[in-house]
ChimeraX commands (.cxc) that place a marker at each C-alpha (Angstrom):
marker #1 position 52.93,8.95,15.43 radius 0.5
marker #1 position 56.13,10.15,17.07 radius 0.5
marker #1 position 59.72,9.24,16.37 radius 0.5
marker #1 position 62.86,10.07,18.27 radius 0.5
marker #1 position 66.57,9.65,17.82 radius 0.5
marker #1 position 69.35,11.13,19.94 radius 0.5
marker #1 position 71.74,13.41,18.07 radius 0.5
marker #1 position 75.40,13.27,19.01 radius 0.5
marker #1 position 77.10,16.58,19.67 radius 0.5
marker #1 position 80.08,15.15,17.73 radius 0.5
marker #1 position 78.18,14.88,14.44 radius 0.5
marker #1 position 80.22,16.45,11.65 radius 0.5
marker #1 position 78.61,17.63,8.43 radius 0.5
marker #1 position 80.96,18.18,5.50 radius 0.5
marker #1 position 80.19,20.64,2.74 radius 0.5
marker #1 position 78.46,19.19,-0.37 radius 0.5
marker #1 position 78.44,15.67,1.03 radius 0.5
marker #1 position 76.28,13.69,3.40 radius 0.5
marker #1 position 76.90,10.45,5.20 radius 0.5
marker #1 position 74.21,7.83,5.58 radius 0.5
marker #1 position 74.35,4.42,7.19 radius 0.5
marker #1 position 73.23,1.22,5.49 radius 0.5
marker #1 position 74.00,-2.38,6.39 radius 0.5
marker #1 position 76.35,-1.22,9.15 radius 0.5
marker #1 position 78.50,0.79,6.73 radius 0.5
marker #1 position 78.83,4.53,6.40 radius 0.5
marker #1 position 78.13,5.68,2.84 radius 0.5
marker #1 position 79.20,9.08,1.54 radius 0.5
marker #1 position 76.82,10.73,-0.93 radius 0.5
marker #1 position 78.02,13.73,-2.94 radius 0.5
marker #1 position 75.55,15.93,-4.81 radius 0.5
marker #1 position 75.79,19.03,-6.96 radius 0.5
marker #1 position 73.66,22.13,-6.42 radius 0.5
marker #1 position 71.30,21.56,-9.37 radius 0.5
marker #1 position 67.79,20.92,-8.08 radius 0.5
marker #1 position 64.65,19.82,-9.96 radius 0.5
marker #1 position 62.10,22.58,-10.55 radius 0.5
marker #1 position 58.49,22.57,-11.74 radius 0.5
marker #1 position 57.03,24.48,-14.70 radius 0.5
marker #1 position 56.60,27.62,-12.53 radius 0.5
marker #1 position 60.31,27.60,-11.65 radius 0.5
marker #1 position 59.79,26.55,-8.00 radius 0.5
marker #1 position 61.59,23.65,-6.39 radius 0.5
marker #1 position 59.79,20.45,-7.33 radius 0.5
marker #1 position 60.37,18.61,-4.05 radius 0.5
marker #1 position 61.75,20.21,-0.89 radius 0.5
marker #1 position 60.58,23.75,-0.29 radius 0.5
marker #1 position 63.34,25.96,1.03 radius 0.5
marker #1 position 62.69,28.79,3.45 radius 0.5
marker #1 position 64.31,32.13,2.70 radius 0.5
marker #1 position 67.97,31.40,1.94 radius 0.5
marker #1 position 68.09,27.94,3.54 radius 0.5
marker #1 position 69.54,25.99,0.63 radius 0.5
marker #1 position 70.72,23.06,2.77 radius 0.5
marker #1 position 67.28,21.45,3.11 radius 0.5
marker #1 position 66.73,20.76,-0.62 radius 0.5
marker #1 position 70.37,19.63,-0.94 radius 0.5
marker #1 position 70.01,17.23,1.98 radius 0.5
marker #1 position 66.81,15.87,0.45 radius 0.5
marker #1 position 68.60,15.42,-2.89 radius 0.5
marker #1 position 71.43,13.52,-1.18 radius 0.5
marker #1 position 68.94,11.31,0.64 radius 0.5
marker #1 position 67.03,10.67,-2.60 radius 0.5
marker #1 position 70.30,9.69,-4.29 radius 0.5
marker #1 position 71.12,7.40,-1.37 radius 0.5
marker #1 position 67.68,5.73,-1.57 radius 0.5
marker #1 position 67.73,5.47,-5.38 radius 0.5
marker #1 position 65.36,8.29,-6.40 radius 0.5
marker #1 position 63.02,10.96,-5.10 radius 0.5
marker #1 position 60.21,8.48,-5.66 radius 0.5
marker #1 position 61.53,6.22,-2.88 radius 0.5
marker #1 position 61.49,8.97,-0.26 radius 0.5
marker #1 position 58.17,10.58,-1.18 radius 0.5
marker #1 position 56.16,8.14,0.92 radius 0.5
marker #1 position 58.82,7.15,3.45 radius 0.5
marker #1 position 58.74,7.52,7.20 radius 0.5
marker #1 position 60.76,10.13,9.09 radius 0.5
marker #1 position 61.95,7.25,11.27 radius 0.5
marker #1 position 63.83,5.73,8.31 radius 0.5
marker #1 position 65.62,8.97,7.49 radius 0.5
marker #1 position 66.50,9.55,11.17 radius 0.5
marker #1 position 68.24,6.19,11.21 radius 0.5
marker #1 position 70.18,6.91,8.03 radius 0.5
marker #1 position 71.17,10.41,9.20 radius 0.5
marker #1 position 72.03,9.77,12.85 radius 0.5
marker #1 position 73.19,6.14,12.64 radius 0.5
marker #1 position 71.06,5.41,15.70 radius 0.5
marker #1 position 67.99,3.24,15.88 radius 0.5
marker #1 position 64.96,5.47,16.45 radius 0.5
marker #1 position 62.17,4.56,18.84 radius 0.5
marker #1 position 58.58,5.07,17.80 radius 0.5
marker #1 position 55.23,5.05,19.47 radius 0.5
marker #1 position 51.88,5.38,17.82 radius 0.5
marker #1 position 48.53,6.30,19.34 radius 0.5
marker #1 position 46.81,3.93,16.92 radius 0.5
marker #1 position 48.88,0.89,17.87 radius 0.5
marker #1 position 49.34,-1.30,20.92 radius 0.5
marker #1 position 52.48,0.62,21.96 radius 0.5
marker #1 position 51.95,1.87,25.51 radius 0.5
marker #1 position 51.41,5.63,25.49 radius 0.5
marker #1 position 50.61,8.01,28.31 radius 0.5
marker #1 position 46.86,7.97,28.85 radius 0.5
marker #1 position 46.54,11.69,29.62 radius 0.5
marker #1 position 47.54,14.84,27.77 radius 0.5
marker #1 position 49.80,15.78,30.72 radius 0.5
marker #1 position 51.49,12.36,30.47 radius 0.5
marker #1 position 52.12,12.88,26.75 radius 0.5
marker #1 position 53.38,16.42,27.39 radius 0.5
marker #1 position 55.77,15.11,30.08 radius 0.5
marker #1 position 57.07,12.42,27.71 radius 0.5
marker #1 position 57.68,14.99,24.96 radius 0.5
marker #1 position 59.34,17.35,27.46 radius 0.5
marker #1 position 61.74,14.59,28.53 radius 0.5
marker #1 position 62.60,13.75,24.91 radius 0.5
marker #1 position 63.28,17.41,24.05 radius 0.5
marker #1 position 65.36,17.87,27.22 radius 0.5
marker #1 position 67.36,14.75,26.28 radius 0.5
marker #1 position 68.09,16.41,22.90 radius 0.5
marker #1 position 66.23,13.78,20.91 radius 0.5
marker #1 position 64.92,14.50,17.44 radius 0.5
marker #1 position 61.15,14.19,17.61 radius 0.5
marker #1 position 58.69,14.17,14.74 radius 0.5
marker #1 position 54.97,13.61,14.62 radius 0.5
marker #1 position 52.60,12.78,11.82 radius 0.5
marker #1 position 48.95,13.77,11.48 radius 0.5
marker #1 position 46.66,10.78,11.08 radius 0.5
marker #1 position 43.24,12.41,11.15 radius 0.5
marker #1 position 42.49,15.16,8.64 radius 0.5
marker #1 position 39.22,16.06,10.40 radius 0.5
marker #1 position 39.25,19.34,12.25 radius 0.5
marker #1 position 42.66,20.64,11.17 radius 0.5
marker #1 position 43.83,22.68,8.24 radius 0.5
marker #1 position 47.34,21.30,8.21 radius 0.5
marker #1 position 48.93,18.98,5.71 radius 0.5
marker #1 position 47.45,15.56,6.38 radius 0.5
marker #1 position 50.08,12.84,6.27 radius 0.5
marker #1 position 52.98,15.28,6.58 radius 0.5
marker #1 position 55.62,14.83,9.22 radius 0.5
marker #1 position 56.23,17.73,11.58 radius 0.5
marker #1 position 59.27,18.34,13.77 radius 0.5
marker #1 position 58.60,18.90,17.46 radius 0.5
marker #1 position 60.69,22.02,18.10 radius 0.5
marker #1 position 59.87,22.72,21.74 radius 0.5
marker #1 position 57.46,22.19,24.59 radius 0.5
marker #1 position 56.57,25.05,26.89 radius 0.5
marker #1 position 54.30,26.04,29.73 radius 0.5
marker #1 position 52.49,29.36,29.52 radius 0.5
marker #1 position 50.18,31.12,31.95 radius 0.5
marker #1 position 47.15,32.98,30.73 radius 0.5
marker #1 position 44.08,34.64,32.15 radius 0.5
marker #1 position 40.91,32.64,31.46 radius 0.5
marker #1 position 37.57,34.20,30.53 radius 0.5
marker #1 position 36.65,33.86,34.23 radius 0.5
marker #1 position 39.65,35.98,35.23 radius 0.5
marker #1 position 41.54,33.00,36.67 radius 0.5
marker #1 position 45.19,32.28,35.94 radius 0.5
marker #1 position 45.53,29.04,33.98 radius 0.5
marker #1 position 48.64,27.01,33.24 radius 0.5
marker #1 position 48.67,25.76,29.63 radius 0.5
marker #1 position 51.06,23.31,28.00 radius 0.5
marker #1 position 52.07,23.92,24.39 radius 0.5
marker #1 position 53.95,21.85,21.85 radius 0.5
marker #1 position 55.65,23.86,19.09 radius 0.5
marker #1 position 55.63,22.03,15.75 radius 0.5
marker #1 position 57.35,22.96,12.51 radius 0.5
marker #1 position 56.74,21.59,9.04 radius 0.5
marker #1 position 60.07,20.71,7.35 radius 0.5
marker #1 position 59.33,23.18,4.55 radius 0.5
marker #1 position 59.30,25.95,7.15 radius 0.5
marker #1 position 56.02,27.29,5.81 radius 0.5
marker #1 position 53.74,25.93,8.54 radius 0.5
marker #1 position 54.22,26.41,12.27 radius 0.5
marker #1 position 51.74,25.26,14.87 radius 0.5
marker link #1:1,2 radius 0.2
marker link #1:2,3 radius 0.2
marker link #1:3,4 radius 0.2
marker link #1:4,5 radius 0.2
marker link #1:5,6 radius 0.2
marker link #1:6,7 radius 0.2
marker link #1:7,8 radius 0.2
marker link #1:8,9 radius 0.2
marker link #1:9,10 radius 0.2
marker link #1:10,11 radius 0.2
marker link #1:11,12 radius 0.2
marker link #1:12,13 radius 0.2
marker link #1:13,14 radius 0.2
marker link #1:14,15 radius 0.2
marker link #1:15,16 radius 0.2
marker link #1:16,17 radius 0.2
marker link #1:17,18 radius 0.2
marker link #1:18,19 radius 0.2
marker link #1:19,20 radius 0.2
marker link #1:20,21 radius 0.2
marker link #1:21,22 radius 0.2
marker link #1:22,23 radius 0.2
marker link #1:23,24 radius 0.2
marker link #1:24,25 radius 0.2
marker link #1:25,26 radius 0.2
marker link #1:26,27 radius 0.2
marker link #1:27,28 radius 0.2
marker link #1:28,29 radius 0.2
marker link #1:29,30 radius 0.2
marker link #1:30,31 radius 0.2
marker link #1:31,32 radius 0.2
marker link #1:32,33 radius 0.2
marker link #1:33,34 radius 0.2
marker link #1:34,35 radius 0.2
marker link #1:35,36 radius 0.2
marker link #1:36,37 radius 0.2
marker link #1:37,38 radius 0.2
marker link #1:38,39 radius 0.2
marker link #1:39,40 radius 0.2
marker link #1:40,41 radius 0.2
marker link #1:41,42 radius 0.2
marker link #1:42,43 radius 0.2
marker link #1:43,44 radius 0.2
marker link #1:44,45 radius 0.2
marker link #1:45,46 radius 0.2
marker link #1:46,47 radius 0.2
marker link #1:47,48 radius 0.2
marker link #1:48,49 radius 0.2
marker link #1:49,50 radius 0.2
marker link #1:50,51 radius 0.2
marker link #1:51,52 radius 0.2
marker link #1:52,53 radius 0.2
marker link #1:53,54 radius 0.2
marker link #1:54,55 radius 0.2
marker link #1:55,56 radius 0.2
marker link #1:56,57 radius 0.2
marker link #1:57,58 radius 0.2
marker link #1:58,59 radius 0.2
marker link #1:59,60 radius 0.2
marker link #1:60,61 radius 0.2
marker link #1:61,62 radius 0.2
marker link #1:62,63 radius 0.2
marker link #1:63,64 radius 0.2
marker link #1:64,65 radius 0.2
marker link #1:65,66 radius 0.2
marker link #1:66,67 radius 0.2
marker link #1:67,68 radius 0.2
marker link #1:68,69 radius 0.2
marker link #1:69,70 radius 0.2
marker link #1:70,71 radius 0.2
marker link #1:71,72 radius 0.2
marker link #1:72,73 radius 0.2
marker link #1:73,74 radius 0.2
marker link #1:74,75 radius 0.2
marker link #1:75,76 radius 0.2
marker link #1:76,77 radius 0.2
marker link #1:77,78 radius 0.2
marker link #1:78,79 radius 0.2
marker link #1:79,80 radius 0.2
marker link #1:80,81 radius 0.2
marker link #1:81,82 radius 0.2
marker link #1:82,83 radius 0.2
marker link #1:83,84 radius 0.2
marker link #1:84,85 radius 0.2
marker link #1:85,86 radius 0.2
marker link #1:86,87 radius 0.2
marker link #1:87,88 radius 0.2
marker link #1:88,89 radius 0.2
marker link #1:89,90 radius 0.2
marker link #1:90,91 radius 0.2
marker link #1:91,92 radius 0.2
marker link #1:92,93 radius 0.2
marker link #1:93,94 radius 0.2
marker link #1:94,95 radius 0.2
marker link #1:95,96 radius 0.2
marker link #1:96,97 radius 0.2
marker link #1:97,98 radius 0.2
marker link #1:98,99 radius 0.2
marker link #1:99,100 radius 0.2
marker link #1:100,101 radius 0.2
marker link #1:101,102 radius 0.2
marker link #1:102,103 radius 0.2
marker link #1:103,104 radius 0.2
marker link #1:104,105 radius 0.2
marker link #1:105,106 radius 0.2
marker link #1:106,107 radius 0.2
marker link #1:107,108 radius 0.2
marker link #1:108,109 radius 0.2
marker link #1:109,110 radius 0.2
marker link #1:110,111 radius 0.2
marker link #1:111,112 radius 0.2
marker link #1:112,113 radius 0.2
marker link #1:113,114 radius 0.2
marker link #1:114,115 radius 0.2
marker link #1:115,116 radius 0.2
marker link #1:116,117 radius 0.2
marker link #1:117,118 radius 0.2
marker link #1:118,119 radius 0.2
marker link #1:119,120 radius 0.2
marker link #1:120,121 radius 0.2
marker link #1:121,122 radius 0.2
marker link #1:122,123 radius 0.2
marker link #1:123,124 radius 0.2
marker link #1:124,125 radius 0.2
marker link #1:125,126 radius 0.2
marker link #1:126,127 radius 0.2
marker link #1:127,128 radius 0.2
marker link #1:128,129 radius 0.2
marker link #1:129,130 radius 0.2
marker link #1:130,131 radius 0.2
marker link #1:131,132 radius 0.2
marker link #1:132,133 radius 0.2
marker link #1:133,134 radius 0.2
marker link #1:134,135 radius 0.2
marker link #1:135,136 radius 0.2
marker link #1:136,137 radius 0.2
marker link #1:137,138 radius 0.2
marker link #1:138,139 radius 0.2
marker link #1:139,140 radius 0.2
marker link #1:140,141 radius 0.2
marker link #1:141,142 radius 0.2
marker link #1:142,143 radius 0.2
marker link #1:143,144 radius 0.2
marker link #1:144,145 radius 0.2
marker link #1:145,146 radius 0.2
marker link #1:146,147 radius 0.2
marker link #1:147,148 radius 0.2
marker link #1:148,149 radius 0.2
marker link #1:149,150 radius 0.2
marker link #1:150,151 radius 0.2
marker link #1:151,152 radius 0.2
marker link #1:152,153 radius 0.2
marker link #1:153,154 radius 0.2
marker link #1:154,155 radius 0.2
marker link #1:155,156 radius 0.2
marker link #1:156,157 radius 0.2
marker link #1:157,158 radius 0.2
marker link #1:158,159 radius 0.2
marker link #1:159,160 radius 0.2
marker link #1:160,161 radius 0.2
marker link #1:161,162 radius 0.2
marker link #1:162,163 radius 0.2
marker link #1:163,164 radius 0.2
marker link #1:164,165 radius 0.2
marker link #1:165,166 radius 0.2
marker link #1:166,167 radius 0.2
marker link #1:167,168 radius 0.2
marker link #1:168,169 radius 0.2
marker link #1:169,170 radius 0.2
marker link #1:170,171 radius 0.2
marker link #1:171,172 radius 0.2
marker link #1:172,173 radius 0.2
view
Protein backbone atom coordinates (compact mmCIF):
# COMPACT_ATOMS: atom_id res chain seq x y z
CA UNK A 1 0.00 0.00 0.00
CA UNK A 2 1.44 3.38 -0.93
CA UNK A 3 0.49 6.84 0.25
CA UNK A 4 1.60 10.21 -0.99
CA UNK A 5 1.18 13.82 0.01
CA UNK A 6 2.93 16.85 -1.43
CA UNK A 7 5.00 18.83 1.07
CA UNK A 8 5.03 22.59 0.74
CA UNK A 9 8.42 24.27 0.77
CA UNK A 10 6.80 26.94 2.99
CA UNK A 11 6.11 24.54 5.86
CA UNK A 12 7.35 26.04 9.12
CA UNK A 13 8.11 23.89 12.15
CA UNK A 14 8.34 25.71 15.47
CA UNK A 15 10.43 24.42 18.33
CA UNK A 16 8.59 22.25 20.92
CA UNK A 17 5.27 22.58 19.13
CA UNK A 18 3.56 20.90 16.22
CA UNK A 19 0.58 21.91 14.18
CA UNK A 20 -2.02 19.42 13.05
CA UNK A 21 -5.21 19.93 11.09
CA UNK A 22 -8.60 18.65 12.20
CA UNK A 23 -12.06 19.68 11.02
CA UNK A 24 -10.53 22.41 8.85
CA UNK A 25 -8.81 24.07 11.81
CA UNK A 26 -5.13 24.21 12.63
CA UNK A 27 -4.43 22.90 16.13
CA UNK A 28 -1.20 23.63 17.99
CA UNK A 29 0.10 20.83 20.20
CA UNK A 30 2.85 21.58 22.72
CA UNK A 31 4.78 18.77 24.40
CA UNK A 32 7.59 18.55 26.91
CA UNK A 33 10.70 16.43 26.39
CA UNK A 34 9.75 13.65 28.82
CA UNK A 35 9.22 10.42 26.90
CA UNK A 36 7.86 7.05 28.09
CA UNK A 37 10.49 4.34 28.56
CA UNK A 38 10.29 0.59 29.13
CA UNK A 39 11.81 -1.40 32.02
CA UNK A 40 15.18 -1.57 30.19
CA UNK A 41 15.32 2.23 29.93
CA UNK A 42 14.72 2.35 26.16
CA UNK A 43 12.06 4.49 24.54
CA UNK A 44 8.74 2.67 24.78
CA UNK A 45 7.32 3.83 21.45
CA UNK A 46 9.31 5.66 18.77
CA UNK A 47 12.88 4.48 18.41
CA UNK A 48 15.28 7.34 17.84
CA UNK A 49 18.37 7.01 15.69
CA UNK A 50 21.61 8.37 17.09
CA UNK A 51 20.85 11.88 18.36
CA UNK A 52 17.61 12.37 16.39
CA UNK A 53 15.33 13.39 19.26
CA UNK A 54 12.71 15.00 17.01
CA UNK A 55 11.11 11.72 15.93
CA UNK A 56 9.96 10.59 19.41
CA UNK A 57 8.84 14.17 20.19
CA UNK A 58 6.82 14.37 16.98
CA UNK A 59 5.24 11.01 17.79
CA UNK A 60 4.41 12.25 21.31
CA UNK A 61 2.77 15.38 19.88
CA UNK A 62 0.77 13.29 17.43
CA UNK A 63 -0.30 10.90 20.20
CA UNK A 64 -1.42 13.89 22.28
CA UNK A 65 -3.33 15.25 19.29
CA UNK A 66 -5.06 11.88 18.72
CA UNK A 67 -5.78 11.31 22.42
CA UNK A 68 -3.14 8.72 23.36
CA UNK A 69 -0.36 6.53 22.02
CA UNK A 70 -2.93 3.75 21.80
CA UNK A 71 -4.82 5.58 19.04
CA UNK A 72 -1.77 5.88 16.79
CA UNK A 73 -0.33 2.40 17.33
CA UNK A 74 -2.52 0.85 14.65
CA UNK A 75 -3.16 3.91 12.50
CA UNK A 76 -2.34 4.43 8.86
CA UNK A 77 0.51 6.64 7.65
CA UNK A 78 -2.07 8.27 5.38
CA UNK A 79 -3.91 9.70 8.41
CA UNK A 80 -0.77 11.22 9.89
CA UNK A 81 0.26 12.66 6.50
CA UNK A 82 -3.05 14.50 6.36
CA UNK A 83 -2.69 15.87 9.88
CA UNK A 84 0.94 16.92 9.30
CA UNK A 85 0.76 18.39 5.80
CA UNK A 86 -2.85 19.62 5.77
CA UNK A 87 -3.24 18.04 2.33
CA UNK A 88 -5.40 15.11 1.40
CA UNK A 89 -3.17 12.14 0.59
CA UNK A 90 -3.81 9.82 -2.32
CA UNK A 91 -3.48 6.09 -1.84
CA UNK A 92 -3.34 3.06 -4.03
CA UNK A 93 -3.27 -0.53 -2.93
CA UNK A 94 -2.21 -3.61 -4.87
CA UNK A 95 -4.88 -5.62 -3.06
CA UNK A 96 -7.76 -3.32 -4.01
CA UNK A 97 -9.55 -2.30 -7.18
CA UNK A 98 -7.48 0.90 -7.45
CA UNK A 99 -5.81 0.92 -10.86
CA UNK A 100 -2.09 0.26 -10.49
CA UNK A 101 0.61 -0.15 -13.10
CA UNK A 102 0.58 -3.76 -14.25
CA UNK A 103 4.36 -4.07 -14.63
CA UNK A 104 7.27 -3.49 -12.28
CA UNK A 105 8.60 -0.82 -14.68
CA UNK A 106 5.20 0.93 -14.56
CA UNK A 107 5.27 0.92 -10.75
CA UNK A 108 8.88 2.15 -10.75
CA UNK A 109 7.93 4.99 -13.14
CA UNK A 110 5.00 5.97 -10.92
CA UNK A 111 7.23 6.04 -7.83
CA UNK A 112 9.89 8.00 -9.72
CA UNK A 113 7.31 10.64 -10.69
CA UNK A 114 6.05 10.92 -7.10
CA UNK A 115 9.59 11.33 -5.72
CA UNK A 116 10.46 13.88 -8.43
CA UNK A 117 7.27 15.81 -7.54
CA UNK A 118 8.52 15.92 -3.91
CA UNK A 119 5.64 13.85 -2.58
CA UNK A 120 5.92 11.97 0.68
CA UNK A 121 5.58 8.29 -0.15
CA UNK A 122 5.18 5.39 2.25
CA UNK A 123 4.55 1.73 1.69
CA UNK A 124 3.37 -1.04 3.94
CA UNK A 125 4.25 -4.73 3.78
CA UNK A 126 1.20 -6.95 3.44
CA UNK A 127 2.78 -10.37 3.00
CA UNK A 128 5.20 -11.61 5.65
CA UNK A 129 6.26 -14.57 3.49
CA UNK A 130 9.74 -14.35 2.06
CA UNK A 131 10.95 -11.21 3.84
CA UNK A 132 12.64 -10.61 7.15
CA UNK A 133 11.31 -7.10 7.60
CA UNK A 134 8.72 -5.87 10.03
CA UNK A 135 5.39 -7.10 8.73
CA UNK A 136 2.71 -4.44 8.95
CA UNK A 137 5.21 -1.61 9.42
CA UNK A 138 5.12 1.44 7.22
CA UNK A 139 8.29 2.34 5.35
CA UNK A 140 9.21 5.67 3.79
CA UNK A 141 10.20 5.60 0.13
CA UNK A 142 13.40 7.65 0.22
CA UNK A 143 14.53 7.41 -3.40
CA UNK A 144 14.32 5.52 -6.65
CA UNK A 145 17.43 4.93 -8.72
CA UNK A 146 18.73 3.11 -11.76
CA UNK A 147 21.97 1.18 -11.46
CA UNK A 148 23.98 -0.75 -14.01
CA UNK A 149 25.64 -4.00 -13.11
CA UNK A 150 27.41 -6.86 -14.81
CA UNK A 151 25.30 -10.02 -14.90
CA UNK A 152 26.69 -13.52 -14.36
CA UNK A 153 26.79 -13.81 -18.17
CA UNK A 154 29.06 -10.77 -18.41
CA UNK A 155 26.30 -8.56 -19.85
CA UNK A 156 25.55 -5.06 -18.61
CA UNK A 157 22.10 -4.94 -17.02
CA UNK A 158 20.04 -1.93 -16.02
CA UNK A 159 18.36 -2.44 -12.63
CA UNK A 160 15.76 -0.27 -10.92
CA UNK A 161 15.94 0.11 -7.15
CA UNK A 162 13.60 1.62 -4.59
CA UNK A 163 15.28 2.78 -1.38
CA UNK A 164 13.06 2.28 1.68
CA UNK A 165 13.61 3.42 5.24
CA UNK A 166 11.82 2.29 8.38
CA UNK A 167 10.79 5.33 10.49
CA UNK A 168 12.89 4.06 13.40
CA UNK A 169 15.95 4.36 11.17
CA UNK A 170 17.07 0.86 12.10
CA UNK A 171 16.03 -0.89 8.88
CA UNK A 172 16.97 0.17 5.37
CA UNK A 173 16.11 -1.81 2.27
